[in-house]
C-alpha positions, 0 to 999 in steps of 0.5 A: 208526515212521511218517515224518511228512514230505512229499517234494518231487518237482516244486517248480514255478515258485515254491512256498512255505510259508505260514500267516497270517504274522507280524504285529506286527513292522513296528517292527523291519522285518519285514513280515507275509508269509503266504498272499496269498489268505488265505481260500483257505488257510484253506478248504483247512486246514478241509477237511483238519481243520487249524486255520486257522493251519496252514502250507500250500503256496502254488504259483504258476501251474504247481503242484507235485508231492509224495509223502507218506511217510505216509497223509494227507488233502490238499485243493487250493484257490485257483486252479482246477487239475487234481489227480491222485494217481498219475496218477488225477484227484481232486477239486479243492476237496475233501478227498482221502485219499492213501496213503503213497508216492503222488504228488500232482500239482497241475497248472497253474492254469486260471485265477488264479495261486496254488493252495493245498495243505493236508496233514492235520497241517500243514507243521511247518517251523521257525517264525521269529518265530511263523510258518512263512511264507516271506518273499521280501523279508527271507529269513525262514522256509523257502526256496522249495521245491526238487526233493528237499526234505523237509518235516516234517508235524505229527500230524493231530488233526482230522477232515476235512470231508465235502463233495464240493466246497467253493465258492470265489470265481473268480479275477477277470476284472476286479480292482476295488480299493477304496481310501482316498485318502492319506496322500500324495494331496496330492503328486499333481495333481487330474488325477492323482487323477481318473486313478487312480480313473477310468481302467483299469489292467492287472496287470503281469507284473512282479507278485510276492508283494511287490507288484502292479505295474500298466500304464497311465497315469502319475500326475502329481506336484504336489510334486517331490522325494522323501520321507524314508523312512516306514512302509508298510502292507499294501495301500499304493498307492505311486507310484514314479518311473515314475508307475504305481501299485504295490500292496504285498502280503504281503512288502512292505517296511516303509518307503519313500520314494515317496509313497503315494497310497492304501491298498486295503481289506484285503478286496480283497487276496485277489482281487489274489493271483489276478489274472493278468497283463493283468487289467483293474484299477480303483481305486475311491475309497470314502473320502477321508482327513480 
């Protein structure tokens, strides 16, 4: 009997299982989670013939290495990186057939942060609240990969794409985030709002799946004190005590007490997932609340 599984040889700095997340549970304190670069995850699934909600691997900076226990089709996308099978270079951004027992090595990102690895049949780890995604904040879903872990695979029912390479957006050299001001922009001075949308920030190395932290000018408050805890959404731009904007990503908390000065357009968040530390960042106001 074929062993539908994937053995982890090298887990990398942070590799997690992700799908499209678990929306609809914020009222009980559970964030959406899911792949930070959703379009990249959907593309590699399409390349290997999986449905778009199949679970994939999300790597961080230095990739991972896995050994399938059955013949599979794989595709790697997102952050560009070298990909080898048993030491032989194979295409990035295209479906590749791998024999049982071969070693797939996804190397260090040449640009960007997160690469995505789809395997035909998808990763069949146990679902929690309808999703197989790892949530680093709540601890729901499977733990981040460790060397020696074994991940079950589902049966491959689709047909892989027949392409030499699939075009994908390049990681940003400048991150532009369109924002709608509010709901708490009135907690900041007019000068602070001009700073937010008129100055350039940089992506901080302290960023993670919970939030993209920034380096740059602090925003001056017009209203002192703290808010009662209130709901947070994906893309909320919260301003903590240091005054520097923090953009909440997939594993964000569902409530918080610091004021939210703006909310990022969802279409701009995949690029935020691929912005390396030091990337220039501009917030562009596209609509003011009210």
